[in-house]
C-alpha positions in Angstrom: 0.0 0.0 0.0 1.4 3.4 -1.0 1.0 6.2 1.6 2.1 9.8 1.1 2.2 12.8 3.4 1.0 16.3 2.5 1.6 18.4 5.6 -0.6 16.9 8.4 -2.7 14.9 5.8 -2.1 11.4 4.6 -2.9 10.3 1.0 -3.3 6.5 0.4 -3.5 4.8 -2.9 -6.4 2.3 -3.1 -5.6 0.0 -6.0 -8.3 -1.6 -8.2 -6.2 -2.8 -11.2 -2.6 -2.3 -12.5 -2.2 -4.0 -15.9 -0.5 -3.7 -19.3 -3.3 -2.5 -21.6 -2.4 -0.5 -24.7 0.3 -0.9 -27.3 2.0 2.6 -27.1 1.3 3.6 -30.7 -2.4 2.7 -30.2 -2.9 5.6 -27.8 0.0 7.9 -28.8 0.1 8.2 -32.5 3.4 9.9 -32.4 5.1 7.1 -30.5 8.0 5.3 -32.4 10.6 2.6 -31.7 13.1 5.5 -31.2 11.0 6.7 -28.2 11.0 3.2 -26.8 14.8 3.0 -27.1 15.2 6.5 -25.5 12.8 5.9 -22.6 13.0 2.1 -22.2 15.4 2.1 -19.2 12.8 3.8 -17.0 9.6 2.7 -18.7 10.0 -1.0 -17.7 8.8 -2.6 -15.6 6.4 -0.1 -13.9 5.1 1.8 -16.9 5.7 -0.6 -19.8 5.6 -4.4 -20.0 8.3 -5.7 -22.4 6.7 -9.1 -22.7 3.4 -7.9 -24.0 4.9 -4.6 -25.5 2.0 -2.7 -23.8 1.9 0.4 -21.6 0.8 -0.2 -18.1 -2.0 1.8 -16.6 -3.1 1.8 -13.0 -6.7 2.3 -11.9 -6.8 3.6 -8.3 -8.5 5.9 -5.9 -6.9 8.3 -3.4 -8.0 8.3 0.2 -7.3 11.7 1.8 -7.3 11.8 5.6 -7.3 15.3 7.1 -8.4 16.7 10.4 -10.5 13.6 11.2 -12.2 13.6 7.8 -12.0 10.9 5.2 -12.2 12.1 1.6 -12.2 9.6 -1.4 -11.0 10.9 -4.7 -12.2 9.0 -7.8 -14.0 5.7 -7.6 -12.3 3.5 -10.2 -14.4 1.1 -12.3 -16.4 -0.8 -9.6 -17.4 -4.4 -9.4 -20.1 -6.2 -11.4 -20.4 -3.4 -14.0 -20.8 -4.5 -17.6 -18.2 -2.8 -19.8 -17.8 -5.2 -22.8 -16.0 -2.6 -24.8 -13.3 -2.4 -22.1 -12.7 -6.1 -21.5 -9.9 -5.5 -19.0 -12.4 -3.6 -16.8 -15.5 -5.7 -17.6 -17.5 -7.3 -14.7 -14.7 -6.9 -12.3 -14.7 -8.7 -8.9 -11.8 -7.1 -7.0 -11.2 -6.6 -3.2 -11.2 -2.9 -3.6 -13.5 -2.4 -0.5 -11.1 -4.6 1.6 -8.2 -2.4 0.4 -10.1 0.7 1.4 -10.8 -0.8 4.9 -7.1 -1.7 5.2 -6.3 1.9 4.5 -8.6 2.9 7.4 -12.0 3.7 6.0 -15.2 1.8 5.7 -17.8 3.0 3.2 -20.0 4.6 6.0 -17.0 6.5 7.3 -16.3 8.4 4.0 -17.3 12.1 4.4 -16.8 13.3 0.9 -16.4 11.7 -2.5 -14.7 13.9 -5.1 -14.6 13.0 -8.8 -12.1 14.6 -11.1 -14.5 13.9 -14.0 -17.4 11.7 -15.0 -15.7 8.9 -17.0 -16.6 5.3 -16.2 -13.2 4.4 -14.7 -13.5 7.2 -12.1 -17.0 6.5 -10.9 -17.6 2.8 -10.5 -17.5 2.5 -6.7 -19.9 5.4 -6.3 -22.7 2.9 -6.3 -23.4 -0.8 -5.6 -26.2 -3.0 -6.7 -28.6 -3.6 -3.8 -32.2 -4.9 -4.1 -31.9 -4.7 -7.9 -31.0 -0.9 -7.9 -27.8 1.0 -8.0 -27.5 2.7 -4.7 -24.8 5.0 -3.1 -21.9 3.0 -1.7 -20.9 5.8 0.7 -24.2 6.4 2.3 -23.1 9.3 4.6 -20.9 11.1 2.1 -21.5 14.2 0.0 -20.5 13.5 -3.6 -18.8 16.4 -5.5 -19.4 16.3 -9.3 -18.5 18.6 -12.1 -21.6 20.5 -13.2 -20.2 21.0 -16.8 -19.6 17.2 -17.0 -23.0 16.4 -15.6 -24.7 18.6 -18.1 -22.7 17.2 -20.9 -23.4 13.5 -20.2 -27.0 14.3 -19.3 -27.5 15.6 -22.9 -25.8 12.5 -24.3 -27.9 10.0 -22.3 -30.9 10.2 -24.5 -31.5 6.5 -25.2 -30.1 4.2 -22.5 -31.0 1.2 -24.5 -29.0 2.0 -27.7 -26.6 4.8 -26.6 -26.1 4.9 -22.9 -23.8 7.8 -21.9 -20.3 6.6 -20.9 -21.0 2.9 -21.2 -24.1 3.3 -18.9 -22.0 4.8 -16.1 -24.0 8.0 -16.0 -27.2 6.1 -15.1 -25.5 3.6 -12.9 -23.0 5.8 -11.0 -24.1 9.4 -11.3 -27.9 9.7 -11.5 -28.5 7.5 -8.4 -26.4 9.8 -6.3 -28.2 12.9 -7.6 -31.6 11.3 -7.1 -30.6 10.4 -3.5 -29.9 14.0 -2.8 -26.3 13.4 -2.1 -24.6 15.3 -5.0 -23.1 18.7 -5.0 -22.7 20.0 -8.6 -20.0 22.5 -8.8 -18.2 24.6 -11.4 -14.5 25.6 -11.0 -12.8 27.5 -9.6 -14.5 26.4 -6.3 -13.0 26.3 -2.8 -14.1 23.2 -1.0 -12.5 24.3 2.3 -9.4 26.0 3.6 -7.2 23.2 2.3 -8.7 22.1 -1.0 -9.4 24.2 -4.2 -11.2 22.7 -7.2 -9.8 24.1 -10.5 -11.0 23.5 -14.1 -8.8 21.6 -16.5 -11.1 20.8 -19.4 -10.3 18.8 -22.5 -10.3 15.2 -21.5 -13.9 15.9 -20.5 -15.7 19.2 -20.7 -15.7 19.7 -17.0 -12.5 17.9 -15.9 -11.2 19.1 -12.5 -7.9 19.1 -10.7 -7.8 19.3 -6.9 -5.2 21.7 -5.5 -4.1 21.0 -1.9 -2.3 23.5 0.3 -1.9 22.1 3.8 0.3 24.2 6.1 2.4 25.2 3.1 2.7 21.6 1.8 1.3 21.6 -1.7 -0.1 18.8 -3.8 -2.2 18.4 -6.9 -4.6 15.6 -7.8 -4.6 15.6 -11.5 -7.0 13.0 -12.6 -6.6 12.4 -16.4 -4.8 15.6 -17.3 -2.2 13.0 -18.3 -2.5 9.2 -18.3 1.2 8.3 -18.6 4.5 9.8 -17.7 5.4 10.0 -21.4 3.0 12.9 -21.6 5.1 14.9 -19.3 8.0 14.7 -21.7 5.6 15.2 -24.6 2.7 17.4 -23.4 1.2 17.5 -26.9 0.6 13.8 -27.0 -3.1 13.2 -26.4 -4.9 10.2 -25.1 -7.5 9.3 -27.8 -10.5 9.8 -25.6 -10.9 13.5 -25.2 -13.9 15.8 -25.6 -11.7 18.5 -27.0 -8.1 17.6 -27.9 -6.9 21.2 -28.2 -8.3 22.1 -24.8 -6.6 18.9 -23.3 -3.2 20.1 -24.5 -3.7 23.6 -23.1 -4.9 22.2 -19.7 -2.0 19.7 -19.6 0.7 22.4 -20.1 -1.0 24.7 -17.6 -1.2 22.0 -14.9 2.3 20.8 -15.5 3.5 24.4 -15.2 1.6 25.0 -12.0 2.8 21.7 -10.4 6.5 22.5 -11.3 6.4 26.1 -10.1 4.7 25.2 -6.8 6.9 22.1 -6.2 3.6 20.2 -5.7 3.4 16.5 -5.0 1.4 15.2 -8.0 -1.2 12.4 -7.7 -2.2 11.3 -11.2 -5.1 9.0 -12.1 -3.4 6.2 -14.0 0.4 6.5 -13.6 2.3 3.4 -12.5 4.6 2.9 -9.5 5.6 4.8 -7.5 2.3 6.4 -8.4 3.0 9.9 -7.1 5.9 12.3 -7.7 7.0 15.7 -8.9 7.3 17.7 -12.1 10.5 19.5 -13.1 10.7 22.2 -15.7 13.8 22.8 -17.9 13.3 25.7 -20.3 10.1 25.0 -22.1 10.2 21.2 -21.4 9.1 19.1 -18.4 10.3 15.9 -16.9 8.9 13.6 -14.2 10.7 13.0 -10.9 8.6 10.1 -9.7 
């Protein structure tokens, strides 16, 4: 279990899956064998699997413990959710809840659930199937959702039978929270409390957020899917294919990398492999990871 300190707070990674998934050129069209040769020494084994020749992606949540509160950031894919178009995340049956308990939090102890954006691999544990209905997993928590993302996917979810928004996740993992009266729809910038600020970083989704932490002068940034892989720190213009607006995603990525580097912030990404968190350094107009 990976545990990090940000001032008086602790941030614990709650793993769901950590697998080789994509051939590099499938998600980064600019990728060549020359890039593999240049970066190979650090890519393997945590970020690239030489045997399958695929990039490794982690799917995890972050548990933030601060002043007696327990805040869960991003809810992974979830168990028993049908995602046939994503076979590596289809009908999962993982001990994620046991891992959460081992980190010191039962579902009823979570005070706040914060989602960087409303894609299926960041929402799954928001709900569980009980009595034939998807119901909030964290019954005592307030859920913080991006209002721009909510409005975007609400418009897309016109026919759940033939075109469910985000593989059905919107109806399974978002609407039940809203209908239960447990959702706070916010637009950034938005200050959650004295330690946490919600900032817009659109492009991967229309209302994608990053969460800026400043705890007694110790700074951190939870970046969600601003970048999916450390290669994108070296090459900020490389886009993951699934973006609502590719140009916006590039602008947000450079802005967030700049902010993390200038603040010396500890960075908690959504899918980066071991050691899972680290720092961004700037050299001229370029960036490099120090993870």
